[in-house]
Each structure stands twice: as structure tokens, then as C-alpha cells.
C-alpha positions as CSV (number, residue, x, y, z in Angstrom):
1,X,43.9,26.8,15.7
2,X,40.8,24.6,15.9
3,X,40.1,25.7,19.4
4,X,40.4,29.3,18.4
5,X,38.0,28.8,15.5
6,X,35.5,27.2,17.8
7,X,35.8,30.2,20.2
8,X,35.1,32.6,17.4
9,X,32.2,30.6,16.1
10,X,30.4,29.8,19.3
11,X,31.4,32.5,21.8
12,X,28.5,34.7,20.7
13,X,26.1,31.9,21.6
14,X,27.9,30.6,24.7
15,X,25.4,32.3,26.9
16,X,22.5,30.6,25.3
17,X,23.6,27.4,23.6
18,X,22.1,24.2,24.9
19,X,20.1,26.0,27.6
20,X,16.4,26.2,26.6
21,X,14.1,28.9,27.9
22,X,11.5,26.1,28.3
23,X,13.4,23.1,29.7
24,X,12.3,19.7,28.2
25,X,10.1,17.5,30.3
26,X,12.4,14.6,30.3
27,X,11.2,11.3,31.5
28,X,12.2,7.6,31.2
29,X,9.2,6.7,29.0
30,X,9.7,3.5,27.1
31,X,8.7,4.9,23.8
32,X,8.3,8.3,22.2
33,X,6.1,11.1,23.6
34,X,5.1,14.6,22.6
35,X,7.8,17.0,23.5
36,X,7.1,20.1,25.5
37,X,6.6,22.8,22.9
38,X,9.8,24.7,22.1
39,X,11.8,22.8,24.7
40,X,14.3,21.7,22.0
41,X,14.7,25.2,20.4
42,X,17.6,24.1,18.1
43,X,15.4,21.4,16.4
44,X,14.5,22.3,12.8
45,X,12.4,20.8,10.1
46,X,14.1,20.4,6.8
47,X,11.5,20.6,4.1
48,X,11.6,20.1,0.3
49,X,9.4,21.6,-2.4
50,X,7.0,19.2,-3.9
51,X,4.8,20.9,-6.5
52,X,3.7,24.1,-4.7
53,X,4.0,22.5,-1.2
54,X,6.9,22.0,1.2
55,X,7.0,18.6,2.9
56,X,9.0,17.5,5.9
57,X,11.9,15.2,5.0
58,X,14.5,15.4,7.8
59,X,15.5,17.0,11.0
60,X,18.4,19.2,11.8
61,X,20.1,21.2,14.6
62,X,20.7,24.9,14.7
63,X,24.3,25.6,15.6
64,X,24.5,29.3,15.0
65,X,22.0,31.9,13.7
66,X,22.8,31.0,10.1
67,X,24.0,27.4,10.2
68,X,22.2,24.1,10.6
69,X,23.7,20.6,11.1
70,X,22.0,17.6,9.4
71,X,22.8,14.3,7.7
72,X,24.4,13.9,4.3
73,X,21.8,11.4,3.2
74,X,19.1,14.0,3.7
75,X,20.5,16.1,0.8
76,X,19.6,15.7,-2.8
77,X,18.8,17.7,-6.0
78,X,15.8,19.5,-4.4
79,X,14.7,22.9,-3.3
80,X,14.9,23.1,0.4
81,X,13.8,25.4,3.2
82,X,14.4,25.3,7.0
83,X,11.7,25.9,9.5
84,X,12.6,27.0,13.0
85,X,10.3,27.1,16.0
86,X,8.3,24.3,14.4
87,X,6.2,22.1,16.7
88,X,3.0,20.8,15.0
89,X,3.6,20.2,11.3
90,X,-0.1,20.4,10.5
91,X,-0.6,23.8,12.1
92,X,0.6,27.4,11.7
93,X,1.2,28.4,15.3
94,X,2.6,31.8,14.6
95,X,6.2,31.4,15.9
96,X,7.7,29.6,12.9
97,X,10.6,31.1,11.1
98,X,11.0,30.1,7.5
99,X,14.4,30.4,5.9
100,X,15.6,29.6,2.4
101,X,18.9,27.9,1.9
102,X,22.0,29.8,0.7
103,X,24.4,26.9,0.6
104,X,24.7,23.2,1.5
105,X,28.0,21.6,2.3
106,X,28.0,17.8,2.4
107,X,31.0,16.1,3.9
108,X,33.5,15.4,1.0
109,X,33.8,11.8,2.1
110,X,30.1,11.1,2.3
111,X,29.2,8.2,-0.1
112,X,25.4,7.9,-0.6
113,X,25.9,4.3,-1.8
114,X,27.7,3.3,1.4
115,X,25.8,4.5,4.5
116,X,27.9,2.4,6.8
117,X,31.1,4.0,5.6
118,X,30.3,7.0,7.7
119,X,30.7,10.7,7.2
120,X,26.9,11.1,7.0
121,X,26.9,14.7,7.9
122,X,26.1,18.0,6.1
123,X,25.9,21.7,7.0
124,X,23.2,24.1,5.7
125,X,23.9,27.8,5.5
126,X,20.7,29.9,5.8
127,X,20.0,32.7,3.3
128,X,19.3,35.0,6.2
129,X,20.1,34.4,9.9
130,X,17.5,33.0,12.3
131,X,16.1,35.4,14.9
132,X,17.2,34.0,18.2
133,X,14.6,34.2,20.9
134,X,12.9,32.1,23.5
135,X,11.8,29.5,20.9
136,X,14.9,29.5,18.6
137,X,18.3,28.9,20.2
138,X,21.4,27.0,19.1
139,X,22.6,23.7,20.6
140,X,26.1,23.4,22.0
141,X,28.7,21.4,20.1
142,X,30.9,18.8,21.9
143,X,34.6,19.1,22.1
144,X,36.5,17.3,19.4
145,X,37.0,13.6,20.3
146,X,34.6,13.7,23.2
147,X,32.9,10.4,24.0
148,X,29.6,9.7,25.8
149,X,29.6,6.8,28.3
150,X,27.7,3.6,27.8
151,X,24.1,3.9,29.1
152,X,24.3,7.7,29.3
153,X,20.7,9.1,29.1
154,X,20.3,11.0,25.8
155,X,17.2,12.0,23.8
156,X,16.4,11.7,20.2
157,X,13.9,14.3,18.9
158,X,12.1,14.6,15.6
159,X,8.9,14.1,13.5
160,X,9.9,10.6,12.3
161,X,7.4,7.8,11.8
162,X,5.7,6.6,14.9
163,X,6.6,3.0,13.9
164,X,8.0,1.2,10.8
165,X,5.8,2.0,7.8
166,X,3.5,4.2,9.9
167,X,2.7,7.9,9.6
168,X,5.1,10.6,10.5
169,X,4.4,12.4,13.8
170,X,2.6,15.7,13.6
171,X,3.9,17.0,16.9
172,X,7.6,17.0,17.7
173,X,8.5,13.8,19.5
174,X,11.2,12.9,22.0
175,X,12.4,9.5,23.2
176,X,15.0,8.5,25.7
177,X,17.8,6.6,23.9
178,X,20.5,5.5,26.3
179,X,23.9,5.4,24.6
180,X,25.3,2.0,23.6
181,X,29.1,2.2,24.0
182,X,31.1,1.5,20.8
183,X,32.5,-1.7,22.3
184,X,29.0,-3.1,22.8
185,X,27.4,-1.7,19.6
186,X,30.2,-3.0,17.4
187,X,30.1,-6.5,18.8
188,X,29.0,-9.3,16.5
189,X,25.5,-9.8,18.0
190,X,24.8,-6.1,17.8
191,X,25.8,-4.0,14.7
192,X,29.2,-5.6,14.3
193,X,31.7,-3.9,11.9
194,X,28.9,-1.8,10.4
195,X,29.3,0.7,13.2
196,X,32.5,2.7,13.0
197,X,34.2,4.7,15.8
198,X,32.9,7.9,14.1
199,X,29.4,6.8,14.9
200,X,27.4,6.7,18.2
201,X,24.6,4.2,19.0
202,X,21.5,4.8,21.1
203,X,18.6,2.6,22.2
204,X,18.5,-1.0,21.0
205,X,15.3,-2.1,22.8
206,X,11.8,-0.8,22.0
207,X,13.0,2.7,21.6
208,X,14.6,4.0,18.4
209,X,14.6,6.7,15.8
210,X,12.6,6.1,12.6
211,X,12.3,7.4,9.0
212,X,11.9,11.1,9.1
213,X,14.1,11.6,12.2
214,X,17.2,11.5,10.0
215,X,19.5,14.5,10.4
216,X,18.1,15.4,13.7
217,X,20.0,15.5,17.0
218,X,20.9,13.1,19.7
219,X,20.6,15.5,22.6
220,X,22.8,14.8,25.7
221,X,23.1,17.0,28.7
222,X,26.6,17.8,29.7
223,X,28.1,18.1,33.1
224,X,27.7,21.9,32.8
225,X,24.0,21.5,32.5
226,X,23.8,22.4,28.8
227,X,22.6,20.2,26.0
228,X,25.1,19.1,23.4
229,X,24.2,17.6,20.0
230,X,26.3,14.4,20.4
231,X,24.9,12.7,17.3
232,X,23.2,13.3,13.9
233,X,20.6,10.6,13.2
234,X,21.9,8.4,10.4
235,X,20.3,5.0,10.1
236,X,18.2,2.2,11.7
237,X,18.0,-1.5,11.0
238,X,16.5,-2.6,7.7
239,X,14.5,-5.1,9.8
240,X,12.6,-2.2,11.3
241,X,12.9,0.9,13.5
242,X,12.6,-1.0,16.8
243,X,14.7,-4.0,16.3
244,X,16.3,-5.5,19.4
245,X,20.1,-5.0,19.7
246,X,20.0,-2.9,16.5
247,X,20.1,0.6,18.1
248,X,19.7,3.8,16.1
249,X,23.1,4.8,14.7
250,X,24.1,8.5,14.7
251,X,27.1,10.3,13.2
252,X,29.3,11.1,16.2
253,X,29.4,14.9,16.2
254,X,32.7,15.1,18.1
255,X,34.4,13.2,15.3
256,X,33.6,16.1,13.0
257,X,33.9,19.2,15.3
258,X,36.9,20.5,13.3
259,X,35.1,20.0,10.0
260,X,32.0,21.8,11.3
261,X,34.0,24.8,12.5
262,X,36.1,24.9,9.3
263,X,32.9,24.8,7.2
264,X,31.4,27.7,9.1
265,X,34.6,29.8,8.8
266,X,35.3,29.1,5.1
267,X,31.7,29.6,3.8
């Protein structure tokens, strides 16, 4: 049944999911770099209304024309909008698509007072579907239960702070974050029991996500050449964004594939 649901949901996008028109210029740089414009066409900016101005708060991933994946901790009692085909937050480049939000579904077991308990995931239904084009395309979703090997090269993308306490990036950033296997990441000198099997770790040296990257994707290229959103950016160390042996922790998407598909079917 779950497989059938996924076929229904993603078949329409199978020809285009995870396959950017403008492939990312991926390199093994030791820290973040400006992404090639529109090379991560599923990356969105989640923005909230502050006075008469919308401000970036989190990232997210387009999964279908009217559904976005983000983190539970990104959601609060605010008025939100989703911006697609965003690149430079300080400029109007003419390709942006602005969508209001029809509905937000936060995972029922998400507990905002217990980040390490897991389930830090939410789905946003757009009030009107995105227009899919060369700059706006959905990411692929991994199979339920799929795991990514230790040291597998994945990329975090977002407009998070350049460093702890620093300014948020203006242009979309990307950084190589090799996966840290659960056995390593949950060992006592790494994250220990804070990290659950429903989470995936990436980085742990001088590369990491930072505040403002939350909700955005951990992008991993599959054996079929398409990009999957293997993780949803959840948290970093309280000691700082680039703390040694404290890699960025993501919600493991494959632990919630069924919940994602059920949410899209039921709403």
C-alpha cells in the first residue's frame, strides 16, 4: 500500500525529480561556497511575516508541485510564505515564485521541548502549486528505511549563518558534508545517545550547517544519478556550528517516507 501511494505521488515527477537542469558545481571545498544559481531547484526559502516584511527563517525541499518538506522546529504561530527559485535573498532576480501556505502538518510526535527526541519534520501544503520549470523542480524521496553509508559525500544547502553568531548568507550556499554513520555518530565521544536511528549525521570537522539552514535538505546523489533529500536539517551543537565531532544532525527522511506519503494523500 505504501509503495502504491508513493507511485501515485511521485510518478508524475519521476522524469524530473532530483535531476537539475543546471547541475550543481560540486567540489570538495572544506567550507561553504556560493552554489551555482538554480542548481538545487528544490531548495526553498521559508519566510515569516514581520511587520510588513517577510524574513527568511528556514529552508525546505520541494517534493511535489504543492508540497514542501521542512523541520518541525521551523514552525510556529506565524504567517508564512514559501519562495521558490530563490538565490540571492537581497535581490529580486525575476525568477522567484511566491506562494502562500494552505496548510502545515507537523509530525504528531514532534516535541518542541525535546529536540533530541526526534520527529523534527513537517510538511507544508502550498495554497497554489508551484510552476515547475528549469529553476523549480522537486527532489527525489528515498525509499523507506534506506540508509546512506558512512563517509558518503552529501551536500547541505541553505542561507544559514556563515559562522556561529554571524550574518546569514545572502546567496544560497552549499557545503560538502560527508555522512557520519550512526554507529560512529552515536558513540560516546561524538553525539552519544542524543542521536537516534531516525536521524542522520553529516560533517563533524570544519564543515557544518548553521542557524538558518534548518529545515533544508541534505542532498545525496543516488546510484541512479538523481539527487535524494536524505535528511532535513535539525540541529547543531550548542557549542557552535563547527564543533569537532559534533556533526550537523538531520531528520532521516527515509524513516518518515510513509508519513510523508500519507500526509500528501490525506491532505
